C-alpha angles and dihedrals in degrees: 000000000000102000112156136160119263091247123118114290117263115280123226093264091053091050089052088054090052091050089051090051091054093042096050092045087067088067095240126190089019096162092051101041100038098038122190115340126206106231091207094059110115120212094016107184101185137259122317093233095051092045091050092051091051092049089053090050091051091049092047092051091048091050093051091047094050091046100047109019114013091162089074092083092053091051092051093084090062093061103081093178092059092043093054091050092050097048098047093078099046092045090054088062085084091071106015117134088213105035096173092053092046090051092051094047090048088054089053089052090054089049091050089052090053090054091048093048090049092051094046093049100044104038139053121232094259091048091050092053092044093050090046091051090052091052094048091044089056089049090051093051092047091049092053089048091052092049093050101039105018102035093158086067101029101048130060114253101200141037094266091055098037105152139041119327097176112180092339134089096236136032091235090059091055091046093049094050093047090047088058088050090051091051092049094048093047091053092046090047091053096050103031107070094172093058102031096124091052094052093041089055090048091050090051091052091049092049090049092054090048088054093047091050088061090224104151094187094055092044092054091049091052092049094049097042095081089050090051092052090048091050093049092049093047095044098046101033112115110259142157087242107037093157091057091052093049092048089053091053092045090050092052091049092047092050092049091049091049092051091050094046095045095053105019093150092058091047093052091044089054090063094041099260137113132233090267090061093236093311096312095121091055090048091050091053092051092047091049090052088054090050090058090069092060107011100153104051105007127213099299131283111305091346105108102079095037100054136080088210094073135068090258092108092054090050089053090050094047094043095042095227138082107248131181102191137028100240090240126091097211094042089052091052090046092052091051106037104010129229088317090063092045092055091045094051092045091050091051093047093048091048092052091047090051092052091047093050091049089053092050091049089059095048137354104219140118095276093057102031101053095062090051092046090051093048088055090052092047094050094045095046092051091060090076103009133041125241101132109117092359109141122210093029129119096235092052094045089054093044093053089046090055090047091053096043093050091049092049090050091049091050093053090053089067110075120207111283094020117119123220094247092049091048091050092052091048090048091050092052091046092050092051091050091049093051091047100049114021124087131217094277092062090060095056126094114244 
């Protein structure tokens, strides 16, 4: 997983730049930088200040790549997952109801990919998680400062936003960022014995901020993440009876799913929500009705909620609130790029999950576990929020980083002159030998 160029390691100034990339991708200080937005403005493309900062980040990432690892751009064409993600937006220009907006958002997606390629090429897995923890730690400190000294920005002012907002515009944004911080700290806690207390304390702080944000989705993700890691370890750990282990994990998952499905109202009430998930189910129905008008290709990448040529205004009227996303990752992709885009994104996600699982099967350590833990977070968070295909956001920066790192690792497994089919057969034989002969200690990270 740690595939870097042979250039000099990043200096302190470059690491500060990486921390700033992670920090700004969380959309901090939203109320101050974005200002008041007119909900009726069609084709809204963001604030000049925020766009300028992102352009500087793109340029900085490009400069570091060209200086230290210029071969990264040549290798980009070998990563079909990343290429599909990058071309979806520009292709949708052919049918977008707001082509200028789609073009600009597609440019932001390319810029996000540049940042992810830079991070994956210049830093090891542990460094990525450490830098990310620094960025989220800074966001946590700033959020507490806003709540204590700028409560009109840091605290929710109505029933829908009851809870801490911190330096973000919505409580769910604060909860989502701190949930990523919880995931990072749990992985570092697991694989850093010398600093376990430090990362456990950090995880506790992140969980506390998730709770104070009153974001039920993020809280549920944090509570289920340790169970997910336990299930992966138990299900994939080499054993004389692997089927028995996997059946045990599957039984636990099935029982948990049955309990939730049989008394869904009690489960939602336990986290302070109703069966309608705070109005999300009604919103999903309205969004799905809008999809029926253009189910195959959608309305254009990132164009639906920003245009007066779509049913977005009628959704606002029926729902009684101005909304700018559908609170569902797949629905958001469907609105923008149609069922074609949904299948493309799902294919990419499944391919990345398969690569990550293959890496974990070989060895259970930080470099292989953190991508899988993050993929779990990304999938779970997109059930009630939307970060699929969202450029300039922390989840998508990390996802593209995982995509690139897994591809780089896969490329190094193929020696010169070795075909893909030959490599796969060799890998299969090697895996069987490993499962047959190694003991538990060989599967642990040093």
